[in-house]
N, C-alpha and C positions, 0 to 999 in steps of 0.2 A: 748264706747257704749256697752250696754248689749244686748244679743241676747237670745230669747227663743229657747229652744232646743227640744221641744216636739211636735210631730205631730202623728196623727193616723187616720185611716179611720173614717170618720164621724165627725172629728173635725170641729169647726166653720170655715168658710171660711173668708178670709180677706187678705189684703196686707201683705206680708212678708218682713222682712229686706233683704238687698242685700245679706247677708250671706246665705240666703236660696234659692239661684238661682237654677233653675231646673237642671243645669249641676252638681251641687254638690250633690243634692238629688239623681240624677240618678246614681252616683257612690258611693252610700252609703252602699256598701257591699264589703268588702275586700276579694278577693278570696284567699283561702289557697291552694297552689299547691305544697306543699313540695314533692320532688321527692321520698323521702324515707318514708316508712310507719312507723307509730308510734309503737315503741316497748312497750310491756306491761310488766312491771316488777312485778314479783310475789315474795314476800319475805316470806320465811318460817321461823317460829319461833320455835327453839328447845332449851329449857333450862330446866334443872332439878336441884333439890336440893339433894346434896349428903346425903345418909342415914348414920346414926351412925353405926359404926362397933363395938362398945364396949364402955366401960367407958372412955378410953383414947380419942377416937374419939369424944365422946360427950363433954368431957371437952375442947378439942381443939376448937370445934365448938362454945361452949359457950364463949370462950375467945376471939373469933374474934371481931373486931370492928363492931359496928352496921351497918355502911355503907357497909362493906364487906358482911355481912349477907343479907342485902337488895339487893345488886347487884346480888346475886345468885337467887333471885326470878324472875319468868317470868315477862317480861315487854311488854306492848302493843307496837306493831310495828308502828301503825299509829293512828291518832285521830279517834274518833267514826265517823261513816258514816251512815246516815239514809237510803241511797239508793234511796231517793226521789229526782227527778230531780230539780235543782234550778229553781225557777219560772222565766219565761221570762218577758220582758217589752218592751216598744217601743224603737226604736233606736234614734229617733229625727233627725232633718235635719243637725246637725252640725258635724256628723262623717266625717273624711277625710281619704281617702286611702293613702297608701304609707307612713305611719308614721315611724319614726326612730325606729330601734331595740335597745331598752334600758330599763333598769329596774329602772333607776334613772331619775325622771322627774324634779328635782330641778335645775333651771337655775338662773343666777344672778338677774333676774327681779322678781323672786318669793319670796314673803315675808310672806307667810301664816304660819299657825300652822303646824309643821311637822308631818308626819304620815309615819310609816313603816308598810306596810301591807303585810302579808304573808299568805300562805295556800297551800292546795293540791287540785288537780283536780282529781276526781274519775269518774268511770263509774257507772251505776246503780247497779252493783254487788259489788261496793265498792273497785274495783281494781284501784290503782293509775295509772294515764295516763301520761307517759313521752312524751316529744316532742309535747305537746299540745299548740296551739297558743292562747295567751290571748292578747287582745287589750284593752288599757285603754285610755279614754279621759275625761276631766272634765274642769270646769271653775276655775278661780283663786280666790285669796283672796278678790277680788272686785265683784265677780259674773260675770266676763267676760270670754268668750271663745276666744281663739286665732284662728281667721279664716284666717289670712294672713300667719301664719307659723305653727309651731308644738309645741308651748309651752304647757306643761301639756298634751302631747299626746305621745304615744309610744306603742310598742308591744314587747312581749318576748315569749320564749318557756319554758315550764316546764322542770325541770331537770330529772335525771334518777329516782328520787323518786316521780315524778309527782308534785313537789313543785315549787312555784313561790315566788318572793320577789319584792315588789314595794316600792320605796321611792318617796313620793309625799307630798302634803299638804291636809289638810281638806278643801274642797271647800266651797264657800260662797253660801247662798241662793240667789235667784233672781226671778224676775217676768217674766213669759213666757205666752205662749198661754193657758196653763192650770192653770194660776193663779200663786201664789207665790210657787215656787218649794223649797222643803227642800234640804239641801246640799246632793249631791249624786255623785257617780262616775260611768260613763258609762263603760260597758265591753262587749266584744264579746269573746266567748270561743269556740274553735273548734279543734277536733282531726282530723288528716289527713283523708280525705274522708268522714267525718261525717258531720252532720248538724251543723249550727252555732247557739249557744245559745246567744241571745242578752238580756242583763239585766242591772239593775242599783243597785248599792250598797248604803245603807243608814247608818246613824249613830245613836247611842243610844240617848235617850231623855236627858241624863245628860251630853252630850258632851259640853265642854266649849271652844268656839272659837269665836272671833270677837264680843263678847258681845251679841251674838244672843241666843234666846230662842229656843233650838232645839226641846224641847217637843212640843211647840206650832206650830213650823214649820212642824214637822212630822205629827201632828194631822190634819193640814190643807191641806196637800198634797194629792190630790186624786189619784195619781199614786203610792204612797208609798206602798211597800209590806214588812211587818215586817219580813217575812221569809228571806229577803235579807239584814238584819241588820248586820253590822260588829261587831264582839266582840272586844271591845276596852278596853285597859289598859292605865292608866295615867290620866292626863298628868304628866310627869316627866321631869323637865328641859325644859319645853315648847314643849315637843314632846310626841305624842301618839304612842302606838304600837297596831296594830289591826290584827285580823285573820279572814279569811273567806274561807271556803272550797266550791268549786264548785262540783256539781254532774251533769254530762251531759250524754246524750245518744250518742252512737257511730254509730248508724245505721240510714241511711236516710229513 
């Protein structure tokens, strides 16, 4: 059975599936009560290119392999960050608290197109945020959400560099209260003591999965925000690699 996962104030009223019981909606926010405050890692970059001390030094530098000369050049510490907060979206009624702590959502029942999704969580000054809570939930390859268990649901904390890695699948489209929803992944992101960012991640128009037309699905989805599109590479051997960086506010 498929379930719609989108609700917001002002949405049309009507009977909801059993999966939308008021008890579940009432617990639709997972409290983040980590006892330790998040440490903010600031990485300083200091690299210099040695100056030539004379003809002999210049000759030695010229004789170095290209890779060695390139390694001496300053490198970017982190990917570019705009400093603009990631747009929020609705949570929907199918969030479940107490999901397992895990970064790999692939279980034996999952047969979808694989996706390795990674990125960094920044604050609005573009500082990476270690120990940030990220919650993920999504439907499966058939467009169904697991409301009895925790299939394709989980949470994790960013590492010392503010980075995360999620192993999952590309979800299927489905019909919900808001019409036909484009494939998307629900997320909640929160630094300790900060507000919760609730949003949804989408896929590029040229994504290939389940024989679906992602371009048409994206165009028809009234909730889709192009600023929340995953940068996708592939497919290679039936697997996609994606990146998405979150920018969140840390002050309530």
